[in-house]
N, C-alpha and C positions, 0 to 999 in steps of 0.2 A: 504493499500499499504506499509506504514512504517513498519508494522508488517511482511509482506512477505520479505522485504528487510532484516530486522533484522534476521529473521529465515534463510534465505539464507545465510548470512554472518556467522551465528553459524554453520549451516551445513557444509559450507566449511571449517570453522576453525576446526571441528572435524574430517573431512576427512584427513586434513593436519596433525593433531596431531596424528592420527592413524598410519600415514606413518613415524612418527619420533620417534619411540620406542627408549628408551635408553638415551635420552638428559635429563640432569638434572643439577640443581645447586649444587654447593659445595662451602665450605669455601674457601675464597681467589679469588672466581670469581668476574669479574667486568662486569657491564652491561651498555649499552648505549641505549636510547630510542629516538624515533622521532615521533612526531605527527603532524598533520595539520588539519585545518578546514577552512571553509568559507562560506559565504552565500551572496547572492545578490537578488534584486528583478528582475522582468522579463526584466527590461530596463539595467540591469547590473550597476545601480548606487545604492546608500546606500549599499555599499559593506563592509563586515567585512572579514578580514583574519587574521588567528591566527596560530602559530606553538609553539611547545614546545620541548625542548631537555632535556634529563635527563642523569645523570651518577650516577651509584650505585656500592656498594661494599657488598658482602656477608661476614659477620663476622663469622657466622656459616652456615651449610648447609641449614637452614630454616630461618635465619634472616639477613635482609639486611637494609642498609641505602641508601638513595637516595637524590640528589640535582636536583631541577627542576628548569629551567628558561623558562618562556613563554613570548610571545609578540603577542599583537593583534593590527591590524591597522584598522582604521575605516574611510571610505571615504563617506561623505554625500555631495551631490551637493549643492553648494552655501555656504558651511561652510569649515573652514580649517579642514584638515585631522587631526584625533585625534588618540591617541595610548594609550595602557595601558599595563602593564607588571606585572609579579608576580615572585617572587623568593621564593622557599619554600624547606624546608627539610622534609624528610619522613622516618619513621622507619616501616617496614613491616615484618610480620611473615608469612611464606610460608607453605602450606600443599600440600600433593600430592607427586607424584614421577613419574619417567619417563618423560613424555612429557607434562602433565597438572598440572599447578600450580595455585590453588586458593590462594589468599593472603588477609589478613586484616592488617591494620595499622593506623597510625595517622600522620598528617602533620602539619607544622607550618611554617609561613612565612609572607611575606610583598607584598602588592599590591599597585602599584603606576602608575602614569601617568597623561596624560591630561583628559582623559574621566572618572577618578575614583576620589574619595577622598582617598588619601594615608592613608593606614591603615593596621594593622596586620590581619592575616587570619590563622584560624586553623580548624581542624576537622578530623573526622574518614574517612577512605577510604577502599575500597575493590575491588577486580578485579580477573582476570584470565589471566595467561600467558600460551600460547600454543606453543610448539615448532613445527616448520615445518621442521628443520633439526637440526644438532648437535649444531649450534651456533646461529640460527635465530628463533626468536619467534613473534607471534602476540599477542598483549595484549589489553584487555579492562579494564576500570577502572571507578568506580563511587566515587565521593568525596562529602561529605557535608561539605560546607565551612561557617563558621561564621565570622563576622568582629568585631574587637574591637580596640580601642586605648590604653586601659590600662586594668589591671586585674580586676578592679572593675565592668567593663561592661560585664564580661563573662556570668553571668546568663541570662541577658536580650538578649545578642547578639546571643545566641544559637537558640532561636525561630524565629529570622530574618535571618536565612542563605539562601544559594542557593545550588543547586545540580549542579555538573560539571560532564559532561560525556566525556571519552577519549577513543579513538581507535588509535592504533599506531602499530609500528614495532620496534623490540628490538634486540640487538645482545649481545651475551655473549663472553667474551675473558678472 
């Protein structure tokens, strides 16, 4: 079932991309992104909700920097609500042209809150931005994040990371 939903979403993305010929990133463009996520059990308790905002700037036609701020709220019956957030910066290199832009990059930031140990986070990322019109795009991204408190822990921390998946909407202005 999950595979069918993913394939349906990818197919719809390709249809929208084909209709948006000519959209592209250029030096000086600014971008704003919004993502959301959530899950609950069948009784709608044990709920997790998260959102992330991002703002970026294209230094060159194919090179951008972004700042991302995410927050997650956790509601477990019988316990106090918990939260955690992350603030990260990223540098991404874009490939492609017209309406489809794959990208690869690196990010570095900090994770903090009630539900996590406050720590630094870093890792590689990659994804795809697909324009649906001249200023609006749908994007998907995957990050591998590893956690560390200081530079001496980097070698060991990389093996104990996690994958983060993102799907959202963005705007170029």
